[in-house]
Backbone of each chain as nested JSON, in Angstrom:
{
  "chains": [
    {"id": "A", "residues": [
      {"number": 1, "name": "UNK", "atoms": {"N": [3.921, 5.946, -3.576], "CA": [2.463, 6.219, -4.204], "C": [2.728, 5.309, -5.404]}},
      {"number": 2, "name": "UNK", "atoms": {"N": [1.667, 4.136, -5.215], "CA": [1.969, 3.307, -6.42], "C": [0.449, 3.13, -7.49]}},
      {"number": 3, "name": "UNK", "atoms": {"N": [0.816, 2.525, -8.594], "CA": [-0.48, 2.914, -9.541], "C": [-1.322, 1.757, -9.547]}},
      {"number": 4, "name": "UNK", "atoms": {"N": [-2.246, 2.06, -10.31], "CA": [-3.168, 0.951, -10.476], "C": [-4.25, 1.205, -11.509]}},
      {"number": 5, "name": "UNK", "atoms": {"N": [-4.183, 0.104, -12.035], "CA": [-5.174, -0.191, -13.002], "C": [-6.651, -1.142, -12.932]}},
      {"number": 6, "name": "UNK", "atoms": {"N": [-7.773, -0.285, -13.007], "CA": [-8.844, -1.282, -12.517], "C": [-9.808, -1.942, -13.797]}},
      {"number": 7, "name": "UNK", "atoms": {"N": [-10.344, -2.327, -13.946], "CA": [-11.266, -2.947, -14.362], "C": [-12.761, -2.983, -14.139]}},
      {"number": 8, "name": "UNK", "atoms": {"N": [-13.961, -2.404, -15.164], "CA": [-15.101, -2.717, -14.887], "C": [-15.716, -3.188, -16.26]}},
      {"number": 9, "name": "UNK", "atoms": {"N": [-16.711, -4.388, -15.529], "CA": [-17.44, -5.03, -16.556], "C": [-18.9, -4.586, -16.144]}},
      {"number": 10, "name": "UNK", "atoms": {"N": [-19.121, -4.719, -17.926], "CA": [-21.16, -4.663, -17.965], "C": [-21.379, -3.289, -18.466]}},
      {"number": 11, "name": "UNK", "atoms": {"N": [-20.44, -2.39, -18.392], "CA": [-21.157, -0.814, -19.24], "C": [-21.307, -0.819, -20.353]}},
      {"number": 12, "name": "UNK", "atoms": {"N": [-22.176, -1.642, -20.989], "CA": [-22.61, -1.936, -22.496], "C": [-23.556, -0.243, -22.626]}},
      {"number": 13, "name": "UNK", "atoms": {"N": [-22.817, 0.241, -23.992], "CA": [-23.508, 1.57, -24.247], "C": [-23.643, 2.648, -23.268]}},
      {"number": 14, "name": "UNK", "atoms": {"N": [-22.375, 2.592, -22.363], "CA": [-22.456, 3.825, -22.056], "C": [-21.861, 4.947, -22.656]}},
      {"number": 15, "name": "UNK", "atoms": {"N": [-22.514, 5.748, -22.35], "CA": [-21.688, 7.04, -23.304], "C": [-21.062, 8.136, -22.686]}},
      {"number": 16, "name": "UNK", "atoms": {"N": [-20.108, 9.079, -23.226], "CA": [-19.082, 9.8, -22.93], "C": [-19.745, 10.511, -21.48]}},
      {"number": 17, "name": "UNK", "atoms": {"N": [-20.89, 10.944, -21.826], "CA": [-21.435, 11.862, -20.933], "C": [-21.658, 11.257, -18.943]}},
      {"number": 18, "name": "UNK", "atoms": {"N": [-22.17, 10.129, -19.435], "CA": [-22.018, 9.092, -18.196], "C": [-20.691, 8.261, -17.689]}},
      {"number": 19, "name": "UNK", "atoms": {"N": [-19.836, 8.421, -18.38], "CA": [-18.752, 8.212, -18.462], "C": [-17.87, 9.309, -16.921]}},
      {"number": 20, "name": "UNK", "atoms": {"N": [-18.121, 10.222, -18.062], "CA": [-17.37, 11.473, -17.163], "C": [-18.51, 11.903, -15.985]}},
      {"number": 21, "name": "UNK", "atoms": {"N": [-19.916, 11.405, -15.843], "CA": [-20.423, 11.608, -14.311], "C": [-19.947, 11.113, -13.388]}},
      {"number": 22, "name": "UNK", "atoms": {"N": [-19.85, 9.636, -13.714], "CA": [-18.951, 8.517, -12.918], "C": [-17.745, 9.14, -12.725]}},
      {"number": 23, "name": "UNK", "atoms": {"N": [-16.784, 9.562, -13.599], "CA": [-15.302, 9.362, -13.12], "C": [-15.481, 10.87, -12.137]}},
      {"number": 24, "name": "UNK", "atoms": {"N": [-16.091, 11.706, -12.65], "CA": [-16.698, 12.864, -11.365], "C": [-16.732, 12.697, -10.174]}},
      {"number": 25, "name": "UNK", "atoms": {"N": [-17.43, 11.607, -9.737], "CA": [-18.074, 11.031, -8.606], "C": [-16.618, 10.539, -7.964]}},
      {"number": 26, "name": "UNK", "atoms": {"N": [-15.844, 10.156, -8.69], "CA": [-14.511, 9.596, -7.898], "C": [-13.792, 10.785, -7.558]}},
      {"number": 27, "name": "UNK", "atoms": {"N": [-13.946, 11.674, -8.332], "CA": [-12.922, 12.947, -8.151], "C": [-13.045, 13.77, -7.174]}},
      {"number": 28, "name": "UNK", "atoms": {"N": [-14.647, 13.594, -6.909], "CA": [-15.133, 14.429, -5.465], "C": [-14.923, 13.974, -4.228]}},
      {"number": 29, "name": "UNK", "atoms": {"N": [-14.506, 12.532, -4.045], "CA": [-14.209, 11.9, -3.148], "C": [-12.591, 11.268, -3.024]}},
      {"number": 30, "name": "UNK", "atoms": {"N": [-12.126, 11.529, -3.783], "CA": [-10.859, 10.437, -3.443], "C": [-9.863, 10.889, -2.718]}},
      {"number": 31, "name": "UNK", "atoms": {"N": [-9.639, 12.314, -2.546], "CA": [-8.551, 12.748, -1.592], "C": [-9.061, 11.903, -0.084]}},
      {"number": 32, "name": "UNK", "atoms": {"N": [-10.435, 12.108, -0.168], "CA": [-10.532, 11.681, 1.512], "C": [-9.774, 10.0, 1.418]}},
      {"number": 33, "name": "UNK", "atoms": {"N": [-9.1, 9.502, 0.513], "CA": [-8.279, 8.13, 0.357], "C": [-6.909, 8.293, -0.367]}},
      {"number": 34, "name": "UNK", "atoms": {"N": [-6.579, 9.793, -0.387], "CA": [-5.345, 9.806, -0.772], "C": [-5.529, 9.059, -2.095]}},
      {"number": 35, "name": "UNK", "atoms": {"N": [-6.317, 9.293, -3.032], "CA": [-6.314, 8.491, -3.993], "C": [-6.378, 9.364, -5.283]}},
      {"number": 36, "name": "UNK", "atoms": {"N": [-5.668, 9.434, -6.511], "CA": [-6.271, 10.304, -7.496], "C": [-6.391, 9.285, -8.939]}},
      {"number": 37, "name": "UNK", "atoms": {"N": [-7.508, 9.653, -9.273], "CA": [-7.751, 9.09, -10.796], "C": [-7.319, 9.506, -11.967]}},
      {"number": 38, "name": "UNK", "atoms": {"N": [-6.572, 9.25, -12.749], "CA": [-5.831, 10.228, -13.468], "C": [-6.914, 9.896, -14.776]}},
      {"number": 39, "name": "UNK", "atoms": {"N": [-7.217, 9.166, -15.19], "CA": [-7.848, 9.172, -16.616], "C": [-8.764, 7.507, -16.251]}},
      {"number": 40, "name": "UNK", "atoms": {"N": [-10.166, 7.635, -17.268], "CA": [-10.954, 6.448, -17.474], "C": [-11.224, 6.325, -19.15]}},
      {"number": 41, "name": "UNK", "atoms": {"N": [-11.407, 4.904, -19.48], "CA": [-11.397, 4.681, -20.8], "C": [-12.922, 3.735, -20.938]}},
      {"number": 42, "name": "UNK", "atoms": {"N": [-13.363, 3.827, -21.64], "CA": [-14.449, 2.623, -22.185], "C": [-14.455, 1.981, -23.494]}},
      {"number": 43, "name": "UNK", "atoms": {"N": [-14.721, 0.936, -23.745], "CA": [-15.185, 0.198, -24.923], "C": [-16.384, 0.038, -24.651]}},
      {"number": 44, "name": "UNK", "atoms": {"N": [-17.804, 0.84, -25.335], "CA": [-18.985, 0.683, -24.97], "C": [-19.521, -0.936, -25.664]}},
      {"number": 45, "name": "UNK", "atoms": {"N": [-19.009, -1.138, -26.658], "CA": [-19.451, -2.28, -27.395], "C": [-18.841, -3.808, -26.096]}},
      {"number": 46, "name": "UNK", "atoms": {"N": [-17.926, -3.691, -25.974], "CA": [-16.914, -4.255, -24.874], "C": [-18.07, -4.778, -23.262]}},
      {"number": 47, "name": "UNK", "atoms": {"N": [-18.448, -3.381, -23.14], "CA": [-18.936, -3.093, -21.87], "C": [-18.134, -2.982, -21.074]}},
      {"number": 48, "name": "UNK", "atoms": {"N": [-16.599, -2.796, -20.978], "CA": [-15.379, -2.668, -20.09], "C": [-14.984, -1.185, -20.466]}},
      {"number": 49, "name": "UNK", "atoms": {"N": [-15.207, -0.587, -18.686], "CA": [-14.135, 0.568, -18.744], "C": [-12.887, 0.095, -17.833]}},
      {"number": 50, "name": "UNK", "atoms": {"N": [-12.118, 1.293, -17.986], "CA": [-10.417, 0.611, -17.281], "C": [-10.391, 2.108, -16.98]}},
      {"number": 51, "name": "UNK", "atoms": {"N": [-9.677, 2.33, -15.203], "CA": [-9.382, 3.358, -14.748], "C": [-8.046, 3.573, -14.452]}},
      {"number": 52, "name": "UNK", "atoms": {"N": [-7.752, 4.522, -14.533], "CA": [-5.972, 4.723, -14.146], "C": [-5.756, 5.3, -13.207]}},
      {"number": 53, "name": "UNK", "atoms": {"N": [-5.282, 4.721, -11.95], "CA": [-5.524, 5.798, -10.745], "C": [-3.631, 5.752, -9.879]}},
      {"number": 54, "name": "UNK", "atoms": {"N": [-3.175, 6.469, -8.945], "CA": [-2.469, 6.421, -8.026], "C": [-3.123, 6.46, -6.862]}},
      {"number": 55, "name": "UNK", "atoms": {"N": [-2.174, 5.927, -5.702], "CA": [-2.786, 5.711, -4.494], "C": [-1.984, 5.307, -3.434]}},
      {"number": 56, "name": "UNK", "atoms": {"N": [-1.988, 5.343, -2.471], "CA": [-1.186, 4.549, -1.133], "C": [-1.37, 2.845, -1.067]}},
      {"number": 57, "name": "UNK", "atoms": {"N": [-2.451, 2.431, -1.596], "CA": [-2.854, 0.916, -1.504], "C": [-4.257, 0.91, -2.736]}},
      {"number": 58, "name": "UNK", "atoms": {"N": [-4.256, -0.689, -2.752], "CA": [-4.924, -0.994, -3.645], "C": [-6.663, -1.107, -2.927]}},
      {"number": 59, "name": "UNK", "atoms": {"N": [-6.684, -1.077, -1.689], "CA": [-8.005, -1.172, -0.956], "C": [-8.455, 0.355, -1.118]}},
      {"number": 60, "name": "UNK", "atoms": {"N": [-7.518, 1.4, -0.823], "CA": [-8.122, 2.506, -1.116], "C": [-8.552, 2.869, -2.594]}},
      {"number": 61, "name": "UNK", "atoms": {"N": [-7.931, 2.49, -3.111], "CA": [-8.751, 2.627, -4.753], "C": [-10.467, 1.894, -4.822]}},
      {"number": 62, "name": "UNK", "atoms": {"N": [-10.422, 0.776, -3.68], "CA": [-11.749, 0.03, -4.241], "C": [-12.373, 0.708, -3.388]}},
      {"number": 63, "name": "UNK", "atoms": {"N": [-12.387, 1.123, -2.428], "CA": [-13.109, 2.059, -1.374], "C": [-13.537, 3.089, -1.88]}},
      {"number": 64, "name": "UNK", "atoms": {"N": [-13.195, 3.792, -2.646], "CA": [-13.547, 5.243, -3.561], "C": [-14.329, 4.799, -4.482]}},
      {"number": 65, "name": "UNK", "atoms": {"N": [-14.268, 3.55, -5.621], "CA": [-15.572, 2.855, -6.365], "C": [-16.602, 2.81, -5.513]}},
      {"number": 66, "name": "UNK", "atoms": {"N": [-16.084, 1.816, -4.644], "CA": [-17.274, 1.461, -3.954], "C": [-17.953, 2.426, -3.629]}},
      {"number": 67, "name": "UNK", "atoms": {"N": [-17.965, 3.896, -2.768], "CA": [-18.495, 5.108, -2.127], "C": [-19.138, 5.717, -3.373]}},
      {"number": 68, "name": "UNK", "atoms": {"N": [-18.311, 5.539, -4.572], "CA": [-19.0, 6.348, -5.634], "C": [-20.397, 5.8, -6.477]}},
      {"number": 69, "name": "UNK", "atoms": {"N": [-20.45, 4.416, -6.391], "CA": [-21.239, 3.878, -6.723], "C": [-21.365, 2.774, -7.712]}},
      {"number": 70, "name": "UNK", "atoms": {"N": [-19.577, 2.697, -7.993], "CA": [-19.277, 1.357, -9.195], "C": [-18.269, 0.518, -8.463]}},
      {"number": 71, "name": "UNK", "atoms": {"N": [-18.397, 0.057, -7.727], "CA": [-17.668, -0.896, -7.015], "C": [-17.042, -1.787, -7.995]}},
      {"number": 72, "name": "UNK", "atoms": {"N": [-15.894, -2.259, -8.013], "CA": [-15.218, -3.428, -8.867], "C": [-14.363, -4.079, -7.791]}},
      {"number": 73, "name": "UNK", "atoms": {"N": [-14.181, -5.809, -8.271], "CA": [-12.974, -6.426, -7.31], "C": [-11.513, -6.324, -7.897]}},
      {"number": 74, "name": "UNK", "atoms": {"N": [-11.564, -6.151, -9.395], "CA": [-10.545, -5.781, -10.546], "C": [-9.83, -4.866, -10.316]}},
      {"number": 75, "name": "UNK", "atoms": {"N": [-8.416, -4.472, -9.369], "CA": [-7.858, -3.338, -9.118], "C": [-6.55, -4.327, -8.805]}},
      {"number": 76, "name": "UNK", "atoms": {"N": [-6.118, -3.924, -9.897], "CA": [-4.468, -4.246, -9.948], "C": [-3.204, -3.434, -9.905]}},
      {"number": 77, "name": "UNK", "atoms": {"N": [-2.446, -3.819, -9.076], "CA": [-1.514, -2.63, -8.778], "C": [-0.496, -3.078, -10.03]}},
      {"number": 78, "name": "UNK", "atoms": {"N": [0.26, -1.749, -10.774], "CA": [0.816, -1.783, -11.907], "C": [2.025, -1.49, -11.764]}},
      {"number": 79, "name": "UNK", "atoms": {"N": [3.049, -2.514, -10.946], "CA": [4.248, -2.564, -10.151], "C": [5.489, -2.263, -11.025]}},
      {"number": 80, "name": "UNK", "atoms": {"N": [4.861, -2.895, -12.181], "CA": [6.156, -2.591, -13.353], "C": [5.497, -2.184, -14.79]}},
      {"number": 81, "name": "UNK", "atoms": {"N": [6.466, -1.049, -14.812], "CA": [6.105, -0.555, -16.223], "C": [7.092, 0.5, -17.298]}},
      {"number": 82, "name": "UNK", "atoms": {"N": [6.699, -0.307, -19.013], "CA": [7.665, 0.083, -19.44], "C": [7.668, 0.991, -20.434]}}
    ]},
    {"id": "B", "residues": [
      {"number": 1, "name": "UNK", "atoms": {"N": [-7.082, 7.656, -36.311], "CA": [-6.612, 6.033, -35.508], "C": [-7.065, 6.025, -34.045]}},
      {"number": 2, "name": "UNK", "atoms": {"N": [-7.32, 4.957, -34.067], "CA": [-7.909, 4.665, -32.734], "C": [-6.81, 3.873, -31.251]}},
      {"number": 3, "name": "UNK", "atoms": {"N": [-7.453, 4.251, -29.767], "CA": [-6.534, 3.94, -28.764], "C": [-7.424, 2.402, -28.554]}},
      {"number": 4, "name": "UNK", "atoms": {"N": [-6.413, 1.361, -27.654], "CA": [-6.729, 0.371, -27.495], "C": [-5.762, -0.198, -26.101]}},
      {"number": 5, "name": "UNK", "atoms": {"N": [-6.69, -0.424, -25.384], "CA": [-6.108, -1.353, -24.439], "C": [-6.287, -2.938, -24.492]}},
      {"number": 6, "name": "UNK", "atoms": {"N": [-5.045, -3.74, -24.163], "CA": [-4.875, -5.03, -24.075], "C": [-4.685, -5.881, -22.789]}},
      {"number": 7, "name": "UNK", "atoms": {"N": [-5.385, -6.919, -22.721], "CA": [-5.093, -7.633, -21.707], "C": [-4.673, -8.943, -21.802]}},
      {"number": 8, "name": "UNK", "atoms": {"N": [-3.656, -9.564, -20.916], "CA": [-2.925, -10.717, -21.265], "C": [-2.769, -10.889, -19.665]}},
      {"number": 9, "name": "UNK", "atoms": {"N": [-3.057, -12.443, -19.898], "CA": [-3.217, -12.688, -18.52], "C": [-2.4, -14.084, -18.089]}},
      {"number": 10, "name": "UNK", "atoms": {"N": [-1.665, -14.784, -17.003], "CA": [-0.893, -15.89, -16.585], "C": [0.607, -15.278, -16.603]}},
      {"number": 11, "name": "UNK", "atoms": {"N": [0.881, -13.744, -16.359], "CA": [2.288, -13.727, -16.558], "C": [2.78, -13.489, -15.047]}},
      {"number": 12, "name": "UNK", "atoms": {"N": [2.498, -14.572, -14.076], "CA": [2.821, -14.561, -12.863], "C": [4.218, -14.519, -12.48]}},
      {"number": 13, "name": "UNK", "atoms": {"N": [4.78, -13.54, -11.701], "CA": [6.16, -13.509, -11.292], "C": [7.055, -12.796, -12.709]}},
      {"number": 14, "name": "UNK", "atoms": {"N": [6.841, -12.457, -13.623], "CA": [7.216, -11.608, -14.668], "C": [7.897, -10.312, -14.374]}},
      {"number": 15, "name": "UNK", "atoms": {"N": [9.751, -10.396, -14.372], "CA": [10.643, -9.734, -14.277], "C": [10.393, -8.169, -15.537]}},
      {"number": 16, "name": "UNK", "atoms": {"N": [10.612, -7.171, -14.566], "CA": [10.739, -6.093, -15.1], "C": [11.998, -6.448, -16.495]}},
      {"number": 17, "name": "UNK", "atoms": {"N": [12.819, -6.89, -16.787], "CA": [13.741, -6.908, -17.834], "C": [12.486, -7.859, -18.62]}},
      {"number": 18, "name": "UNK", "atoms": {"N": [12.078, -9.14, -18.418], "CA": [11.409, -9.71, -19.243], "C": [10.416, -8.819, -20.186]}},
      {"number": 19, "name": "UNK", "atoms": {"N": [9.435, -7.669, -19.241], "CA": [8.349, -7.194, -19.726], "C": [9.015, -6.394, -20.862]}},
      {"number": 20, "name": "UNK", "atoms": {"N": [10.253, -6.038, -20.634], "CA": [11.155, -4.711, -21.587], "C": [11.134, -5.428, -22.578]}},
      {"number": 21, "name": "UNK", "atoms": {"N": [11.548, -6.453, -22.453], "CA": [12.299, -7.434, -23.874], "C": [10.717, -7.955, -24.567]}},
      {"number": 22, "name": "UNK", "atoms": {"N": [9.348, -8.193, -24.182], "CA": [8.483, -8.649, -25.08], "C": [7.94, -7.373, -25.726]}},
      {"number": 23, "name": "UNK", "atoms": {"N": [7.804, -5.886, -24.527], "CA": [7.434, -4.743, -25.088], "C": [8.548, -4.596, -26.439]}},
      {"number": 24, "name": "UNK", "atoms": {"N": [9.884, -5.141, -26.566], "CA": [10.732, -4.329, -27.352], "C": [10.102, -5.392, -28.67]}},
      {"number": 25, "name": "UNK", "atoms": {"N": [10.002, -6.411, -28.998], "CA": [9.434, -7.575, -29.649], "C": [8.431, -6.659, -30.4]}},
      {"number": 26, "name": "UNK", "atoms": {"N": [7.538, -6.154, -29.951], "CA": [5.889, -5.549, -30.3], "C": [6.612, -4.313, -31.569]}},
      {"number": 27, "name": "UNK", "atoms": {"N": [7.262, -3.726, -30.577], "CA": [7.664, -2.391, -31.097], "C": [8.694, -2.826, -32.184]}},
      {"number": 28, "name": "UNK", "atoms": {"N": [9.748, -3.5, -32.645], "CA": [10.376, -3.895, -33.71], "C": [9.242, -4.181, -34.78]}},
      {"number": 29, "name": "UNK", "atoms": {"N": [8.04, -4.771, -34.768], "CA": [7.615, -4.903, -36.045], "C": [6.232, -4.244, -36.212]}},
      {"number": 30, "name": "UNK", "atoms": {"N": [5.882, -3.353, -35.106], "CA": [4.282, -2.628, -34.95], "C": [4.467, -1.946, -36.178]}},
      {"number": 31, "name": "UNK", "atoms": {"N": [5.312, -1.188, -36.782], "CA": [5.189, -0.097, -37.744], "C": [4.651, -1.221, -39.218]}},
      {"number": 32, "name": "UNK", "atoms": {"N": [4.539, -2.519, -39.493], "CA": [3.882, -3.287, -40.538], "C": [2.863, -3.283, -40.143]}},
      {"number": 33, "name": "UNK", "atoms": {"N": [1.644, -2.789, -39.623], "CA": [0.892, -2.926, -39.507], "C": [-0.066, -1.659, -38.617]}},
      {"number": 34, "name": "UNK", "atoms": {"N": [1.211, 0.037, -38.567], "CA": [0.178, 0.965, -38.529], "C": [0.289, 1.037, -36.983]}},
      {"number": 35, "name": "UNK", "atoms": {"N": [0.556, 0.207, -36.259], "CA": [0.349, 0.238, -34.509], "C": [1.621, 1.146, -33.8]}},
      {"number": 36, "name": "UNK", "atoms": {"N": [1.28, 1.511, -32.64], "CA": [2.398, 2.049, -31.696], "C": [1.682, 1.431, -30.463]}},
      {"number": 37, "name": "UNK", "atoms": {"N": [2.363, 0.688, -29.638], "CA": [2.551, 0.187, -28.338], "C": [2.964, 1.115, -27.647]}},
      {"number": 38, "name": "UNK", "atoms": {"N": [2.251, 2.263, -26.969], "CA": [2.693, 3.419, -26.1], "C": [3.218, 3.122, -24.669]}},
      {"number": 39, "name": "UNK", "atoms": {"N": [2.678, 1.954, -24.29], "CA": [3.398, 1.658, -22.609], "C": [2.516, 0.369, -22.253]}},
      {"number": 40, "name": "UNK", "atoms": {"N": [3.373, -0.296, -21.315], "CA": [2.794, -1.854, -21.102], "C": [3.038, -1.364, -19.466]}},
      {"number": 41, "name": "UNK", "atoms": {"N": [2.205, -2.595, -19.06], "CA": [2.766, -2.651, -17.419], "C": [2.041, -3.513, -16.719]}},
      {"number": 42, "name": "UNK", "atoms": {"N": [2.534, -4.421, -15.792], "CA": [2.552, -5.749, -15.144], "C": [1.987, -5.419, -13.996]}},
      {"number": 43, "name": "UNK", "atoms": {"N": [1.326, -6.322, -13.232], "CA": [1.059, -6.949, -11.776], "C": [1.614, -8.22, -11.736]}},
      {"number": 44, "name": "UNK", "atoms": {"N": [2.73, -8.427, -11.239], "CA": [3.231, -9.831, -11.186], "C": [2.194, -10.664, -10.117]}},
      {"number": 45, "name": "UNK", "atoms": {"N": [2.045, -10.155, -9.197], "CA": [1.015, -11.297, -8.345], "C": [-0.223, -11.353, -8.965]}},
      {"number": 46, "name": "UNK", "atoms": {"N": [-0.962, -10.948, -9.616], "CA": [-2.3, -11.539, -10.623], "C": [-1.378, -11.971, -12.109]}},
      {"number": 47, "name": "UNK", "atoms": {"N": [-0.631, -11.394, -12.204], "CA": [-0.856, -12.098, -13.815], "C": [-0.592, -11.505, -14.852]}},
      {"number": 48, "name": "UNK", "atoms": {"N": [-1.413, -10.64, -14.433], "CA": [-2.094, -9.409, -15.316], "C": [-0.886, -8.482, -15.988]}},
      {"number": 49, "name": "UNK", "atoms": {"N": [-1.066, -8.229, -17.676], "CA": [-0.175, -7.627, -18.098], "C": [-1.21, -6.684, -19.065]}},
      {"number": 50, "name": "UNK", "atoms": {"N": [-0.76, -5.011, -19.415], "CA": [-1.647, -4.25, -20.076], "C": [-0.837, -3.468, -20.756]}},
      {"number": 51, "name": "UNK", "atoms": {"N": [-1.427, -3.675, -22.159], "CA": [-0.772, -2.635, -22.902], "C": [-1.503, -1.203, -23.552]}},
      {"number": 52, "name": "UNK", "atoms": {"N": [-1.398, -0.568, -23.939], "CA": [-2.034, 0.719, -24.481], "C": [-1.324, 1.218, -25.75]}},
      {"number": 53, "name": "UNK", "atoms": {"N": [-2.116, 1.071, -27.122], "CA": [-1.858, 1.117, -28.138], "C": [-2.591, 2.027, -29.115]}},
      {"number": 54, "name": "UNK", "atoms": {"N": [-2.167, 2.681, -30.229], "CA": [-2.669, 2.839, -30.898], "C": [-2.519, 2.401, -32.227]}},
      {"number": 55, "name": "UNK", "atoms": {"N": [-3.465, 2.586, -33.271], "CA": [-3.418, 1.966, -34.448], "C": [-5.122, 2.103, -35.357]}},
      {"number": 56, "name": "UNK", "atoms": {"N": [-4.694, 1.259, -36.328], "CA": [-6.08, 1.571, -37.252], "C": [-7.218, 0.889, -36.633]}},
      {"number": 57, "name": "UNK", "atoms": {"N": [-6.576, -0.443, -36.554], "CA": [-7.963, -1.913, -36.234], "C": [-7.663, -2.269, -35.037]}},
      {"number": 58, "name": "UNK", "atoms": {"N": [-8.41, -3.079, -34.312], "CA": [-8.432, -4.087, -32.942], "C": [-7.397, -5.16, -33.844]}},
      {"number": 59, "name": "UNK", "atoms": {"N": [-7.836, -5.463, -35.094], "CA": [-6.941, -6.789, -36.086], "C": [-5.734, -6.359, -35.827]}},
      {"number": 60, "name": "UNK", "atoms": {"N": [-5.113, -5.267, -36.499], "CA": [-4.008, -5.165, -36.649], "C": [-2.919, -5.445, -34.804]}},
      {"number": 61, "name": "UNK", "atoms": {"N": [-3.721, -4.887, -33.952], "CA": [-2.969, -4.976, -32.408], "C": [-3.079, -6.227, -32.394]}},
      {"number": 62, "name": "UNK", "atoms": {"N": [-4.013, -7.311, -32.87], "CA": [-4.084, -8.954, -32.293], "C": [-2.977, -9.28, -33.176]}},
      {"number": 63, "name": "UNK", "atoms": {"N": [-2.686, -8.765, -34.291], "CA": [-1.499, -9.08, -34.997], "C": [-0.351, -9.268, -34.645]}},
      {"number": 64, "name": "UNK", "atoms": {"N": [-0.074, -8.134, -34.737], "CA": [1.309, -7.822, -33.824], "C": [1.644, -8.55, -32.9]}},
      {"number": 65, "name": "UNK", "atoms": {"N": [0.869, -8.481, -31.728], "CA": [0.922, -9.079, -30.671], "C": [1.111, -10.569, -30.893]}},
      {"number": 66, "name": "UNK", "atoms": {"N": [0.37, -11.276, -31.836], "CA": [0.609, -12.751, -32.466], "C": [1.628, -12.7, -32.414]}},
      {"number": 67, "name": "UNK", "atoms": {"N": [2.44, -12.152, -33.838], "CA": [3.882, -12.468, -34.243], "C": [4.586, -12.181, -33.465]}},
      {"number": 68, "name": "UNK", "atoms": {"N": [4.577, -11.145, -32.317], "CA": [5.739, -10.765, -31.465], "C": [5.613, -11.817, -30.201]}},
      {"number": 69, "name": "UNK", "atoms": {"N": [4.489, -12.998, -30.495], "CA": [4.667, -14.241, -29.086], "C": [4.167, -14.278, -27.99]}},
      {"number": 70, "name": "UNK", "atoms": {"N": [2.944, -12.919, -28.079], "CA": [2.256, -12.857, -26.77], "C": [0.898, -12.724, -27.365]}},
      {"number": 71, "name": "UNK", "atoms": {"N": [0.284, -13.528, -27.971], "CA": [-1.212, -13.268, -28.174], "C": [-2.335, -13.355, -27.347]}},
      {"number": 72, "name": "UNK", "atoms": {"N": [-3.322, -12.484, -27.679], "CA": [-4.098, -12.358, -26.493], "C": [-5.451, -11.905, -27.258]}},
      {"number": 73, "name": "UNK", "atoms": {"N": [-6.614, -12.385, -27.062], "CA": [-8.06, -11.908, -27.335], "C": [-9.008, -10.938, -26.81]}},
      {"number": 74, "name": "UNK", "atoms": {"N": [-7.735, -10.169, -26.098], "CA": [-8.683, -9.104, -25.187], "C": [-8.085, -8.237, -25.478]}},
      {"number": 75, "name": "UNK", "atoms": {"N": [-8.665, -7.639, -26.754], "CA": [-8.192, -6.251, -27.065], "C": [-9.034, -5.412, -27.298]}},
      {"number": 76, "name": "UNK", "atoms": {"N": [-9.097, -4.49, -26.684], "CA": [-10.796, -3.114, -26.207], "C": [-10.475, -1.824, -26.983]}},
      {"number": 77, "name": "UNK", "atoms": {"N": [-11.01, -1.569, -27.746], "CA": [-11.408, -0.207, -28.354], "C": [-11.6, 0.911, -27.487]}},
      {"number": 78, "name": "UNK", "atoms": {"N": [-10.713, 1.617, -27.115], "CA": [-11.06, 3.033, -25.634], "C": [-11.721, 3.919, -26.592]}},
      {"number": 79, "name": "UNK", "atoms": {"N": [-13.071, 3.736, -27.317], "CA": [-14.123, 4.639, -28.078], "C": [-13.841, 5.619, -27.189]}},
      {"number": 80, "name": "UNK", "atoms": {"N": [-13.87, 6.192, -25.514], "CA": [-14.753, 7.277, -24.864], "C": [-13.5, 7.551, -23.617]}},
      {"number": 81, "name": "UNK", "atoms": {"N": [-12.994, 8.335, -23.74], "CA": [-11.771, 8.523, -22.639], "C": [-12.425, 9.903, -21.806]}},
      {"number": 82, "name": "UNK", "atoms": {"N": [-11.886, 9.91, -20.702], "CA": [-11.938, 11.333, -19.833], "C": [-11.069, 11.179, -18.838]}}
    ]}
  ]
}
């Protein structure tokens, strides 16, 4: 199982409730691809959101985010952690 | 105390040892600014590195990374977490 961090842009002014709702949509379907989204963070001023996930492949993470309605091409495999 | 995620680019092919060494340079001086770098991740294929930190301000995180020799302007305050 690999670890991934993905980056979403353009989420200016998004609230905690909106982030929680988007994250819940991932959680609802994540097991279809063997993915788990552990955490989501947001900086509403820069509009950047980040998700930390585990899963079998980068593509699996991409597909869940697409189906949940918040696609991103910026999904990085965290091969090294210290 | 706020939480921050920063992004570094261009670290293609960096090894675990090199990341650990860079992270250690942050840890050596972080208390000067009341910052703590909790974790660092690297995707050597895309050259992206990410650090998760706590600290008083975004500028404090920027200054430690500058002094440690790996400056980045991409430091995001994680105001919202789910």
